[in-house]
C-alpha positions as CSV (number, residue, x, y, z in Angstrom):
1,M,0.8,13.7,53.7
2,Q,2.9,11.5,51.4
3,L,5.8,9.6,52.9
4,P,9.0,11.3,51.9
5,N,11.4,9.2,49.7
6,P,14.5,8.3,51.8
7,I,16.6,8.9,48.7
8,D,15.2,12.0,47.1
9,E,17.5,13.6,44.5
10,N,15.6,16.9,44.8
11,R,16.5,17.3,48.4
12,T,19.3,19.8,49.3
13,P,22.6,18.5,50.6
14,E,21.8,19.9,54.0
15,A,18.5,18.0,54.1
16,L,20.2,14.7,53.1
17,T,22.8,15.3,55.8
18,T,20.1,15.8,58.3
19,R,18.4,12.5,57.1
20,V,21.7,10.6,57.5
21,E,22.1,12.0,61.0
22,L,18.6,11.0,62.0
23,E,19.2,7.5,60.8
24,L,22.0,7.2,63.3
25,K,19.9,8.2,66.3
26,S,18.2,5.8,68.7
27,T,14.5,5.3,68.5
28,Q,14.0,7.3,71.8
29,E,16.1,10.2,70.4
30,L,14.0,10.2,67.2
31,F,10.8,10.5,69.2
32,A,12.3,13.4,71.1
33,A,13.3,15.0,67.7
34,T,9.6,14.8,66.5
35,L,8.8,17.4,69.2
36,A,11.4,20.0,68.1
37,G,10.6,23.2,66.3
38,E,7.2,24.1,64.8
39,Y,4.6,21.5,63.9
40,D,5.1,21.8,60.2
41,D,8.9,22.1,60.2
42,D,10.8,19.6,58.0
43,A,13.1,18.3,60.8
44,P,10.4,16.7,63.0
45,W,8.7,15.2,60.0
46,D,12.0,13.7,58.9
47,A,12.2,12.1,62.3
48,V,8.7,10.8,61.9
49,S,9.7,9.4,58.5
50,V,12.7,7.5,59.9
51,L,10.6,6.1,62.7
52,R,8.0,4.9,60.2
53,G,10.7,3.1,58.2
54,R,12.0,1.3,61.2
55,G,8.7,-0.4,62.1
56,T,10.2,-2.1,65.1
57,P,8.4,-3.2,68.3
58,E,10.2,-0.5,70.1
59,A,9.0,2.2,67.7
60,F,5.5,0.9,68.1
61,E,5.6,0.8,71.9
62,L,7.0,4.4,72.1
63,A,4.4,5.6,69.6
64,C,1.8,4.1,71.8
65,E,3.2,6.0,74.8
66,F,3.2,9.2,72.8
67,C,-0.5,8.6,71.9
68,Q,-1.3,8.4,75.6
69,S,0.4,11.7,76.3
70,E,-1.6,14.7,77.5
71,N,0.6,16.8,75.3
72,P,-1.4,17.2,72.0
73,R,1.8,17.6,69.9
74,A,3.3,14.3,71.3
75,C,0.0,12.5,70.8
76,A,-0.3,13.7,67.2
77,R,3.3,12.7,66.5
78,G,2.6,9.2,67.9
79,L,-0.4,8.8,65.6
80,S,1.6,10.0,62.6
81,V,4.2,7.3,63.2
82,L,1.6,4.6,63.5
83,A,0.0,5.9,60.3
84,Q,2.8,4.3,58.2
85,L,4.7,2.1,60.6
86,G,6.8,-0.3,58.5
87,A,6.7,2.0,55.5
88,G,8.4,0.4,52.5
89,K,7.1,-3.1,53.2
90,P,4.1,-4.7,51.4
91,V,0.8,-3.8,53.1
92,E,0.3,-7.3,54.4
93,E,3.7,-7.3,56.0
94,R,3.4,-4.0,57.9
95,P,3.4,-4.5,61.7
96,F,0.8,-3.7,64.3
97,V,-1.8,-2.5,61.8
98,A,-5.0,-3.7,63.7
99,K,-3.7,-2.2,66.9
100,S,-2.8,1.1,65.2
101,V,-6.2,1.3,63.7
102,S,-7.8,0.8,67.1
103,I,-5.6,3.5,68.6
104,A,-6.4,6.0,65.9
105,I,-10.2,5.4,66.1
106,S,-10.0,6.0,69.9
107,H,-8.6,9.4,69.3
108,L,-11.2,10.7,66.9
109,G,-13.1,12.3,69.7
110,D,-10.1,14.1,71.1
111,S,-10.6,17.7,72.1
112,H,-7.5,18.9,70.2
113,P,-7.9,19.4,66.4
114,D,-4.3,18.3,65.6
115,V,-4.9,15.0,67.4
116,V,-8.1,14.4,65.6
117,S,-6.6,15.3,62.2
118,S,-3.6,13.0,62.9
119,A,-5.9,10.1,63.8
120,A,-8.0,10.6,60.7
121,W,-4.8,10.7,58.5
122,A,-3.6,7.5,60.2
123,L,-6.9,5.8,59.3
124,S,-6.6,7.1,55.7
125,H,-3.1,5.6,55.4
126,L,-3.9,2.3,57.2
127,G,-6.9,1.6,55.0
128,T,-8.3,-1.5,56.7
129,E,-12.0,-2.2,56.6
130,P,-12.5,-0.8,60.2
131,A,-10.3,2.2,59.3
132,V,-12.3,3.0,56.2
133,A,-15.6,2.6,58.0
134,A,-14.5,5.0,60.7
135,L,-13.1,7.4,58.2
136,A,-16.3,7.4,56.1
137,S,-18.2,8.7,59.1
138,L,-16.1,11.8,59.1
139,R,-17.1,13.0,55.6
140,S,-19.0,16.0,57.2
141,H,-16.4,16.8,59.9
142,P,-16.0,20.5,60.5
143,D,-12.2,20.4,60.1
144,P,-11.2,20.5,56.4
145,E,-8.0,18.6,57.2
146,V,-10.2,15.7,58.4
147,R,-12.4,15.8,55.3
148,Q,-9.3,15.9,53.1
149,S,-8.1,12.7,54.8
150,V,-11.3,11.0,53.7
151,A,-10.9,12.2,50.1
152,C,-7.3,11.0,50.0
153,C,-8.0,7.5,51.3
154,T,-7.2,5.2,48.4
155,D,-9.0,2.3,50.1
156,L,-12.2,4.3,50.3
157,M,-13.1,2.6,47.0
158,N,-13.8,-0.5,48.9
159,H,-16.6,1.2,50.9
160,P,-20.2,0.7,49.6
161,E,-20.8,4.5,49.7
162,A,-17.6,5.5,48.1
163,V,-19.1,7.3,45.1
164,A,-21.7,9.1,47.2
165,I,-19.0,10.2,49.7
166,L,-16.7,11.6,47.0
167,V,-19.5,13.3,45.1
168,A,-20.5,15.1,48.3
169,L,-16.8,16.1,49.0
170,M,-16.5,17.4,45.5
171,E,-19.0,20.1,46.6
172,D,-17.0,20.9,49.7
173,E,-16.4,24.6,50.6
174,N,-12.6,23.9,50.8
175,E,-10.9,23.9,47.4
176,V,-8.2,21.4,48.4
177,V,-10.9,18.9,49.6
178,R,-12.8,19.4,46.3
179,D,-9.6,18.8,44.3
180,W,-8.7,15.6,46.1
181,A,-12.2,14.2,45.9
182,T,-12.3,15.0,42.2
183,F,-9.0,13.3,41.7
184,A,-10.1,10.2,43.6
185,L,-13.4,9.8,41.8
186,G,-11.8,10.5,38.5
187,S,-9.1,7.9,38.9
188,F,-10.8,5.0,40.7
189,E,-10.3,1.8,38.7
190,T,-11.6,-1.8,39.0
191,L,-10.1,-4.9,37.6
192,E,-12.7,-6.6,35.3
193,D,-11.9,-9.7,33.4
194,G,-8.2,-9.0,33.7
195,V,-8.6,-5.4,32.5
196,W,-8.4,-2.2,34.6
197,R,-11.5,0.0,33.9
198,F,-12.3,3.4,35.4
199,W,-15.5,3.6,37.4
200,D,-18.2,5.0,35.2
201,S,-21.8,5.9,35.6
202,P,-24.1,8.9,34.9
203,E,-23.7,10.0,38.5
204,I,-19.9,10.1,38.2
205,R,-19.9,11.9,34.9
206,T,-22.4,14.5,36.2
207,A,-20.3,15.1,39.2
208,L,-17.1,15.5,37.1
209,N,-18.9,17.8,34.7
210,K,-20.0,20.1,37.6
211,R,-16.3,20.5,38.6
212,L,-15.5,21.9,35.1
213,Q,-16.9,25.2,36.5
214,D,-14.9,25.0,39.7
215,P,-13.1,28.3,40.6
216,Y,-10.0,26.2,41.7
217,E,-8.0,25.3,38.6
218,D,-6.5,22.1,40.0
219,A,-10.1,20.8,40.6
220,R,-11.1,21.8,37.0
221,R,-8.1,20.0,35.6
222,E,-8.9,16.8,37.6
223,A,-12.4,16.9,36.2
224,I,-11.1,17.2,32.7
225,W,-8.7,14.3,33.2
226,G,-11.4,12.2,34.8
227,L,-13.8,12.7,31.9
228,A,-11.2,12.2,29.3
229,R,-10.2,8.9,30.8
230,R,-13.8,7.8,30.3
231,K,-13.6,8.9,26.6
232,D,-16.2,11.6,27.3
233,I,-16.4,13.9,24.3
234,L,-16.3,17.2,26.3
235,G,-13.4,15.9,28.4
236,L,-11.5,14.9,25.3
237,K,-12.2,18.3,23.7
238,L,-11.0,20.2,26.7
239,L,-7.9,18.0,27.1
240,L,-7.0,18.6,23.4
241,G,-7.6,22.3,23.9
242,H,-5.0,22.4,26.7
243,L,-2.5,20.6,24.6
244,E,-3.1,22.9,21.6
245,F,-3.5,26.3,23.0
246,E,-2.0,26.5,26.5
247,S,1.2,25.9,28.4
248,W,-0.1,22.5,29.2
249,W,0.6,20.7,32.5
250,G,2.5,17.4,32.7
251,S,-0.7,15.6,33.7
252,D,-2.4,16.8,30.5
253,E,0.3,14.9,28.6
254,H,0.1,11.9,31.0
255,T,-3.7,11.7,30.7
256,A,-3.5,11.9,26.9
257,K,-1.0,9.0,26.8
258,E,-3.2,7.1,29.2
259,V,-6.3,7.6,27.1
260,L,-4.6,6.7,23.9
261,N,-2.6,3.9,25.4
262,L,0.7,5.3,24.1
263,A,4.2,5.1,25.4
264,G,5.6,7.7,27.8
265,N,8.0,9.2,25.2
266,T,5.3,9.9,22.7
267,P,5.7,13.5,21.2
268,V,2.9,15.9,22.1
269,E,2.1,16.3,18.3
270,D,1.2,12.7,18.2
271,L,-1.0,13.0,21.3
272,R,-2.9,15.9,19.6
273,L,-3.4,13.8,16.5
274,G,-4.5,10.8,18.5
275,L,-7.0,12.9,20.4
276,R,-8.4,14.4,17.3
277,R,-8.9,11.0,15.7
278,L,-10.6,9.6,18.9
279,L,-12.9,12.6,19.0
280,T,-13.9,12.2,15.4
281,K,-14.5,8.5,16.0
282,N,-16.7,9.1,19.1
283,L,-18.6,12.0,17.4
284,E,-19.4,9.7,14.4
285,A,-20.4,6.9,16.7
286,N,-22.8,9.2,18.6
287,A,-24.2,10.6,15.4
288,G,-25.0,7.1,14.2
289,S,-26.6,5.9,17.5
């Protein structure tokens, strides 16, 4: 559900041509284009992306009209536009945020699952206090897409029950929901005395440790990275093990650099050495305590 980069070097020439063509269309033509093809096709989502970037009053008004449509596809598209209207601008400069939140909340009880899911994702992206409060109430929603939108909400960290919500979602039956919840809890940070620190508590470490046995590898990796960021001995051992004995993932390297506070171009051999030293230091400290 991330907003596509308007200039994505990995996109095919055909896709870039389509994007340029869409930029030349009127706002009304773009809304019509959002209804073409299948729901998950690239072309209608490209049209949604262009509309989000425009962020004009006309785009907002037409999105509102779509949200009032009896056609579930049109309603869902309207909500998807409102989700990131004014994309590319600082959050405080994005237009019509409060109204967009109100519209999204009003569609959470819709009878069509695509509309409810789109409304939930809109709230996840908009991230205001009312949006997060409404989203938090959906933590046990029967649709995994809706539960995933809760786990993916970066502003959930401002909710007083954020840890409890994410711990519960880390036990979700859906592997993607578990993965995103583990990522979120593992990467939440707070600025304390000018220093960013990862949220840490026995509850958080216990939840991350449980995910080490997850049958879904992405969730297992997120748990390792979350523990390693907190200098947890088991997390550091497992991270070192990946870098030593496996075809490691890019995020294994990234996490090691993060943990060791090393530059992005640090060779993996230096990362292994740094992790071994940190492990030895922590084991010695634990033995002496």
